[in-house]
C-alpha positions in Angstrom: -9.1 11.0 -2.5 -9.9 12.2 -6.0 -10.5 8.8 -7.7 -12.5 7.4 -4.8 -14.6 10.5 -4.7 -15.3 10.3 -8.5 -16.2 6.6 -8.2 -18.8 7.4 -5.4 -20.2 10.5 -7.2 -20.8 8.4 -10.3 -23.0 6.2 -8.2 -25.0 9.1 -6.8 -23.5 9.1 -3.3 -23.0 12.4 -1.4 -19.3 12.8 -0.7 -17.5 14.9 1.9 -13.7 15.2 1.7 -10.8 16.2 3.9 -7.2 17.2 3.1 -4.2 18.8 4.8 -4.3 21.5 2.0 -7.0 23.9 1.2 -8.8 22.4 -1.8 -11.9 23.3 -3.8 -13.9 20.7 -5.6 -16.9 21.5 -7.8 -19.0 18.6 -6.5 -18.0 18.0 -2.9 -17.3 20.0 0.3 -13.6 19.5 1.2 -12.5 20.4 4.8 -8.9 21.3 5.7 -7.7 19.1 8.5 -4.4 18.6 10.5 -1.9 15.9 9.5 -2.6 12.4 10.7 0.0 12.5 13.4 -1.5 15.7 15.0 -3.1 15.2 18.4 -6.4 16.7 17.2 -6.6 14.8 13.9 -9.2 12.2 15.0 -11.3 14.7 17.0 -11.4 16.9 13.9 -12.5 14.1 11.6 -15.1 13.0 14.1 -16.5 16.5 14.4 -16.8 16.8 10.6 -18.3 13.4 10.2 -20.9 14.1 13.0 -21.8 17.5 11.6 -22.2 16.1 8.1 -24.0 13.0 9.3 -21.8 10.7 7.2 -22.6 7.0 7.0 -19.1 5.7 6.3 -15.5 7.0 6.6 -13.1 5.8 3.8 -9.4 6.6 4.6 -7.4 7.0 1.4 -4.0 8.3 2.7 -1.4 5.7 3.9 -0.3 7.9 6.9 -3.8 7.9 8.2 -4.4 4.2 8.2 -2.5 3.2 11.4 -4.1 6.1 13.3 -7.6 5.2 12.3 -7.1 1.5 12.8 -5.6 1.9 16.3 -7.7 4.6 17.8 -11.0 5.1 15.9 -12.9 2.3 17.9 -13.6 4.9 20.6 -15.8 6.7 18.0 -17.3 3.5 16.6 -20.8 5.0 16.2 -19.5 6.2 12.8 -18.4 3.2 10.8 -15.0 3.2 9.0 -13.7 1.1 6.1 -10.5 -0.3 7.5 -8.7 -3.5 8.6 -7.7 -4.4 12.1 -4.9 -2.4 13.8 -2.6 -5.5 13.7 -3.2 -6.1 10.0 -2.7 -2.5 9.1 0.5 -2.4 11.1 1.9 -5.3 9.1 0.8 -3.9 5.7 2.2 -0.4 6.6 5.7 -1.9 7.1 7.2 -3.5 4.0 9.6 -5.7 6.1 6.8 -6.9 8.4 4.7 -7.6 5.2 7.5 -9.6 3.6 8.3 -11.5 6.8 4.6 -12.4 7.5 3.9 -13.5 3.9 7.1 -15.5 3.7 6.2 -17.3 7.0 2.8 -18.2 5.6 4.0 -19.5 2.3 3.0 -16.5 0.1 5.6 -15.7 -2.6 7.7 -12.7 -1.9 11.1 -11.6 -3.4 14.2 -12.3 -1.3 14.6 -9.6 1.3 16.8 -8.4 4.1 17.4 -5.4 6.4 20.6 -3.4 5.8 21.9 -4.6 9.2 21.8 -8.2 7.8 24.4 -7.6 5.1 28.0 -6.6 5.8 29.4 -6.6 2.2 28.3 -6.4 -1.4 28.9 -10.2 -1.6 26.4 -10.7 1.3 23.9 -8.6 -0.6 24.4 -10.7 -3.7 24.0 -13.9 -1.7 21.0 -12.9 0.3 18.8 -10.8 -2.0 20.7 -10.8 -5.4 21.9 -8.0 -7.6 20.6 -5.8 -8.8 18.3 -5.2 -5.8 15.9 -2.6 -4.7 16.2 -0.4 -1.6 13.1 1.4 -0.2 11.8 2.8 3.0 10.0 0.2 5.2 7.2 2.8 5.7 6.5 5.0 2.7 4.5 5.4 -0.5 4.5 6.8 -4.0 7.9 5.5 -5.0 9.7 7.9 -2.6 13.4 6.9 -2.1 13.0 3.7 -4.1 16.2 2.9 -5.9 17.7 0.0 -7.9 21.2 -0.9 -6.5 24.0 -2.7 -8.3 27.4 -4.0 -7.3 28.8 -0.5 -7.6 26.4 0.8 -4.9 27.8 -0.7 -1.7 28.6 2.6 -0.1 25.0 3.7 -0.6 23.6 0.4 0.7 26.0 0.5 3.7 24.7 4.0 4.6 21.1 2.7 5.0 19.7 1.9 8.5 17.0 -0.5 9.3 14.2 2.0 8.4 14.9 0.6 4.9 14.5 -2.8 3.4 16.5 -4.5 0.6 14.4 -6.6 -1.9 15.4 -8.8 -4.8 14.6 -6.9 -8.0 11.8 -8.7 -9.8 12.4 -7.7 -13.4 9.2 -9.0 -15.0 5.7 -7.6 -15.6 4.4 -5.3 -12.9 0.9 -5.5 -11.6 -1.4 -3.6 -9.3 -4.3 -5.9 -8.3 -7.2 -4.0 -6.7 -8.7 -6.2 -4.1 -11.8 -6.0 -2.0 -12.3 -8.4 0.9 -15.7 -8.2 2.6 -16.2 -8.8 6.3 -18.6 -11.7 5.2 -15.7 -13.4 3.4 -16.8 -12.5 -0.1 -14.1 -10.9 -2.2 -13.1 -9.7 -5.7 -9.9 -8.9 -7.5 -9.4 -6.6 -10.5 -5.9 -7.2 -12.0 -4.3 -4.2 -13.5 -1.0 -4.3 -15.4 1.3 -1.3 -15.0 2.3 -0.4 -18.5 4.3 2.7 -17.6 6.1 3.6 -14.4 6.9 7.1 -13.1 10.5 6.0 -12.3 11.1 3.9 -15.4 11.7 0.5 -13.7 10.2 1.4 -10.3 7.6 3.8 -8.8 4.0 4.6 -9.3 2.1 3.6 -12.4 1.3 6.4 -14.8 -0.6 4.0 -17.1 -2.4 0.7 -16.5 -4.6 -1.7 -18.3 -7.0 -4.4 -17.1 -5.7 -7.9 -17.7 -6.6 -11.5 -17.0 -3.8 -13.1 -14.9 -5.2 -15.8 -12.6 -2.0 -16.5 -10.8 -1.6 -12.8 -9.9 -5.2 -12.6 -8.7 -4.8 -15.7 -6.6 -1.5 -14.5 -5.1 -3.1 -11.1 -4.2 -6.0 -12.8 -2.4 -3.6 -15.2 -0.6 -1.6 -12.1 0.6 -4.7 -10.4 1.9 -5.9 -13.4 3.8 -2.4 -14.2 5.2 -2.2 -10.7 6.7 -5.8 -10.7 7.8 -6.9 -7.7 5.8 -10.4 -6.7 4.9 -11.9 -3.9 2.8 -10.1 -2.2 -0.2 -6.5 -3.1 -0.9 -4.0 -2.0 -3.5 -1.3 -4.7 -3.9 2.0 -4.5 -5.8 3.0 -7.7 -7.5 5.7 -8.3 -10.0 7.0 -11.4 -11.9 10.5 -12.6 -11.3 12.7 -13.4 -14.3 11.3 -17.0 -14.2 7.8 -15.7 -14.5 6.8 -16.5 -10.9 4.8 -13.6 -9.4 5.8 -12.2 -6.0 4.2 -9.7 -3.6 6.3 -6.5 -3.2 4.0 -4.6 -0.9 0.4 -4.0 0.3 -1.5 -0.8 0.7 -4.5 -1.3 3.0 -6.7 1.2 1.1 -8.1 2.0 -2.3 -5.4 2.4 -4.9 -4.8 5.4 -7.2 -6.0 3.4 -10.2 -9.4 2.4 -8.7 
């Protein structure tokens, strides 16, 4: 929320915020709300938005996106900046994202579910080693790990709430994309120059770069899934220099 709020405040917009925690902000009113999976979450957001007479709701938390996309239409008198429920569902699940993009010819690393592999040799054949294991639904680098041939026991213990991906060892990017409902779009390509987890995880430092093939791939991914609005896409180059889409966040990114 913080970075999007600052972006809007710089442009002289009035901003109202919400968070599960009690927060104070010197420039905006922040309301404490229940978690996104609570039965009264949307009703609480609607009440706050109505009382504050907001013009637009901008979700910034991944867990909120499927809830808003699926159920907010009943409160459509207050606009919301979000993609369709189907597109958000795909982007929210890293396996569905990889499967959809692969089917539509958009570059992704090799991938598999843990149930698809029954030995370390199968892992090496299907996704390569080292590989990455990560939750299908998750954010912030949580439980993301690089696996080698010594890690079969750890891989075998994973269920299909996880995905295995080929480890793309090259330059890491976070293109910030905006796709308008009128078809107009823009891409700002950021290179991740430092990662929280060393080789994986959130970026702690980025720099703006010109990488036309990365920008083109990011836009192709957005259109393949049918996403609109703000998107934060993780792209990395493989050892041969070819960029691949690792995952899509259907919201503003932390580096906006």
